[in-house]
N, C-alpha and C positions, 0 to 999 in steps of 0.2 A: 064522079067529075073530080079530079085532080088539077090543084090550083099549084102554079109553079111561080107566082109571086106574091110576096111576103105585105103583110098589111103596114110596113114601116118606110115609109118615104117613097112608095113605089117601086122599089127597086127589088131584084129578081133575091130569093132566099138563097143562091150559094155566093152572090156579093155580099150580102149583110151576113151570112154564115162566118165568111172568109172575113169579111172585116172583124168582126167580134172574136174570132178565134187570133189574129194578127193584134189588134188592142190590146185586151187580153196578156198576149204576150211581152207587150211594150210597158204594160203599167206592172208586171211582174219586176223586170229588170229596173225600171225606175225604181221599185222598191227597195233592192238590193243601195239603189245610191242615197236614198233617205235614210237607212239604217245605219249606211257606212258614215251621214253625215253627225247622226246620232252617237256614234259610237266613237267618234273624233270628239263631239262634246263633252262625252265622261267619261273620256278617258286623258283629256287632254288638261292637267291641272292648272287652276287660275294661276296667274303669276302677277307679282308687282310689276311694274313699269322700269322701276331701276334696277331693279336685280335680271330682268326676265333675259331668258335667251336667245339668241338669234334663231329666225325660223317659225315653225308653228307655234302661234301661243295663244292663250286666252286671258281677256283682261276685262276688269268691270272697271267703270270710272265715269265721271263727269264729262260729257263735253263740253266746248268751247268755242264759238267761229272763230276761222282765222278770216273771213269775210262775211260780211251778212247776207245772205239772200233774200229774197222776196218769192216768196210762193206764187205758181202760175195761175193755180186758179185763187185762190184764197188771197192771195197778197199778204200774208203774213211775213214778219220778219224769221228768218230760221236759218239753220247751216247746211242743210241738207232736204232735199225733197224726192219724193217720186209720184208719178201721177200714171192713169192709164185711162182709156177710153175704149169703150165696149158698145159693142152693137147687138139687137135683142134678134135672136133666133128662134125655132122652133126648139131648140135644145138648151135657150137661156141667154147667157151672155158669153158672148165671143170678143177677147181682147183684140181691139185692131191696130191700137199704136201702147207701147210702154216708153217711158222715158224719167230721167233720171238725175240729177244734178252732178256732176262730174269734180266740185269745189273741194280741198283739201279739209279739214278740220283739227280740233286737237281732242286728245282725251287726257285728263291727267286723274290719277287715283291719292294725290296728297304725299307721292315719294318723289316720282317726276312727271313728266308730258310725254306722250308719243303723237305724231301725226299721221291720218288716217288719210288715205287716198281711195274715195268709196268706189271707186270705176270696178266692175265687176263683181261688186258684192251681191250676197244674197240676203233682201233688205226682210226682217221682220217686224214691221212697226205698226202703232195702235193705229184704229180706224180717225180718219179726218174727215175731209169734206168729201161726201157722197151725194149728187145728183143726177136725176135722171130726168132728160129733156128730149122732147119730139123738135125733128128737124122741119125744114131747114134751116131755120133761123135759130140760132142759140142765143142766150145771154152774154154780154161783150166780152166776161172771162175769158169764156171757151171761145167763143168767134174770133178774139185778139189772137189768141194759142195757136187755133186749126191753121190761121194766118200767117203765122211765124214758122210756123212747123212744115207750111206746105203741104197742110192735110186737105185741102179744098175737093178732090178729089174726092177722097174716103167716105168725108161729110157727105157728100153730093149721092155716092152711089148709096149710100144708108140712110133714107130719110124717114124713115121710122123711129123709134125711140132709141136716145143713145144714153150711156151712161158715164159719167164724169168722177174720178177717184182721184184723191191728193192725201198723202200720208207726208209727215213732217218731222223733222229731228230740231228742237230749239234748243237757245242756248243755256244751259243748265242741267238739262237731263242726264239723268244715269243709261247708259248703254251697256249691252253685254257685245264682246267681239271677240271671232275667231277668225287669225286669219294669220299672213306672214309678217313676222317681224324682220326688219332690215336695217343696218346700220344708216344711220341719216349721213347727210352728207356733211362737209365740214359747212356749209353754208348755203342758204336758202333765202331769197331776195324778198322783200314784203312789197307786193307792189304799190304803187303811188295809187290806186283804186280801191284799196282795202279801206274797210269803214274805221277799224281800229289804227290808229299812226305808231310808229316806233317810238317816238317821243311824246309826254305831252305838254301841257302848255308851260309846266312848270321845268322844263327840261329832264324829268326824271323820266326813264323808261318806262312807256305803260305799261298795259297787259297783253298785248299782244310780243311784246318783243321779252318781256319775260318768259311768256309762255316757250317762245322761240328760244331761249336759255335755256329753260327746262326740258327740252325734246332730247331725248335719247334716242331715240328709234323711228322710224316710217315703219306704219302698218299699211297692208294692201294684198290684192290677191297674188298666190303666189307662182313662180312656173315651173316649180315641180309639184307643189301641192296647191291644185285652185281652189279649194274649199277656203269659203271666204263670206263670214255672217255679220251683219250689223242687228242686233236685235234691241227692241225695247222690253221686251220679257226678261226674266231672269232665266238664266242657265235651267233649274228645276223644270220651268214652266214649258221652256221651249224644248229641251228633251223628252218630257211627256208629251206633247205636240206633235213631233217627230216620230215618237215610237207607234202614237195611233194611226197617223198617217202609213208610216212604212206596215204595219200589222194591214191596214185594211188596202194596200195595194199587192203586198206579198200571198195575202189571203183571196183575196177579190178577184187579180189578175188570173190567177191558176182557173179558177172556177168560172169566169168571163168566157176563157180558151177551150174549157171541156164542154161548156156550154154551144160555145161557136161549133167547134169540132163536130158534136153530136148533131146538130141542126144539118150542118154540110151532109154526113153520112145521110141521116134521117132522109134528108131533099133527094139526094142522088137514088136514095133506095127506092124513094117513091116514084120518081123518073124512070126507072129501070123495070118497075113493075107496069107503070103504065102503059109500056110499051109491048 
């Protein structure tokens, strides 16, 4: 007796084999993107902020807030946060929501400062808050966020376990950035809502105003070169991680596609033999 259905999710063999073939090809293609990112990191020389050229740059420095934020889950003060919410499935955790703050912050390296606009950055941040909760009721910090982001329907449709993760960058931490440097505008306003004012009580310029004066450029995601990385890892560690990830995808993708293709051919051969 020939069985024409796989043991995976009750789906037909041709469908599973085709999915494996396509997913392998996608994985292989993504591997090239990761390898290109690693090559950019390795081949772009580190620059001092004061003397860096405009365009793709690699800088290391200490970050300082332009405005102090409150992380949505932990409530900790920070200058950048990133969160994701995942639902458990048969295959593990599936991210159903991801969000990050977009407020600019300063980075300085002792020679000058730059203003970083983090929108669109690929962030490599150290693990922070991570908690698994069972719905439909969640602790207030998560329930409030779900309400603010209008995710009630998402939480209702995922009545099982959900994982909440938060990563932050705080004042004084060192980061590595690969992004596009652009000339700063002649002036940019310091909003009334910023935690640090332009002048102190003694009338002298505050740290924010001093950083504003020291800012020589803006770092952001480029229009022509979209690679934009903000990492709490060192350049060496990040390069190693990306190299391992790229190797796994470049090797594993073709293997998966070959398995899927072989499975597909074997299924069709078995069906023809059964008639």
